[in-house]
N, C-alpha and C positions, 0 to 999 in steps of 0.2 A: 504494500500500500504506500509506503514512504517513497519507493522508487517512482511510482506512478505520479505522485504529488510533485516530486522534484523534477521529473521530466516535463510535467505540465507547466511548472513555474519557469523552467528553462525556455520552453517554447514561447511563453508569454513575454519573457524578457527579450528574446531574440526578435519577436514581432514588434515590440515597442522600439527597440533600437533601429530596426529597419524603417519604421514609420517616421522617426525623427530625422534620420540622415538625409533623405531627399529634400525636405523642407529647408534645412540648413544650406544645402548645396545650391539651391535656387536663389538664395539671397546673398551669396558671397560677392565681395567686391572684385574678385579676380576673373569674373566672366567677361569675355570680349563682347562687343556690341558693334553695330554698323551705323554709320552716318553718311549722309550725302551732302556735299557742299555745292551750292549753286554759284558761289563767288570765290575768288582767291581769298584765302585767310592767312594772315601773317602770324607766325609764332616765333618769337625771338628774332633771329636773323633769317629765317626761312619762310617760304610761302607755300602753303598747300594749294594746289590748283583745283578747280571745280572737278568733282567726281565722287566716287564711292570709296569709303575708307573703313577699315576695321580698326577699332580702338580697343586696346587691351591694357587694363591696369597692371602695373608691374610692382612686385614686392622686391625691393632692393635691400639686401642685408645691411643692417646698420643705418638705413635711411629712415628718417622720421617724416619726410615729405613724400606724399604719394606722387607717382609718375605715371603718365599715360604714354603708350607706344601707339603711333599712328602708322598704319600700313595701307598703301594704295592697293587697288585691285591687282596690279602687277607688283608683287612684293618687292621687286628690285627697283621699282620706280621711285618710291619714297619710303624712308624709315625715319621717323621723327619722334623724339622723346620730349615731352613737355611736363614741367613741374606744375602741380595743381593743388588746390585746397579742397578737401572734402566738404560737401555741402549737403544738408539734410532738409527735407521739406516734410510736412506732416501729412502727406498723402502718397499713395502709390501712383507712380507716373503712368498714364494710359498709353504714352508713346515716348520714344526717344526724341528729345527736343534740343536743338542747338540755338543758343542766343548769342548775338554778336554785339560788339562795339563797332560802330561805323564812324571812323575818324578820318577826316579828309577824304582821300580816295582809297583808303584801305579798310579792311575788315579784320577784327581781332576777336578771338573767342572771349565770351563773357562767362557763360555756363553751358554745361551739357547735363541734361537730366536724362536718366536711364530708364527705359520702359520696364515696367514691372517691379520697380524698386522705389524706395522713398529717399534715395540719395542721388547725388550728382557730383559734378566737379566744377569748381570755380577757377578761372584763370586770372592771373594778375597781368595788367598791362605792362609792357616794357617800360623801364624808367624814363626813357627818352620820349615817350608818347604821353601827351596831355589829353585827358578825356574832356570832351565838351558836353557830356551827359547824354548824347544821342545813342540809343540802342535799338537793336532790331531783333 
C-alpha cells in the first residue's frame, strides 16, 4: 500500500513540474522576436536599413546591462548589438511594437514592446543627439 501511495505522489509531483516548466519558458527574456523596419534606424554609429530583423536578447556574463542582437534576414548582412534598458508595462502586449524618435532626418529606437509579454526594451539616444520631443 505504501509503494502505491509513493508512486502516486511521484506521478503527481512529476505532472506538477511539467505543468510549471512551459509557462516559465514562454515568459523568458531570452526569446528572439521579429520586427520590420519601414525606415532606416540609427543605432550608435550604424544604421539598420528598412527590412525584417530578428532581435535576440543576449545574456553576457558579468554584464548588468541587457543587450539586444539584431540580425537581418540574411544573417551576414547585419549583426548589430545594442545596449538597452528593460522596461515593464502593466499589461501583456497584443503585438510587437517599435516606437521611434524622429530627429531631423533620422530615426532612432525609443522602445520595443514584445508580443505576449509585459516587458520591452528602452533605448537611450546617443549623447550627441538632442531630442526635440517628437516620437512616432
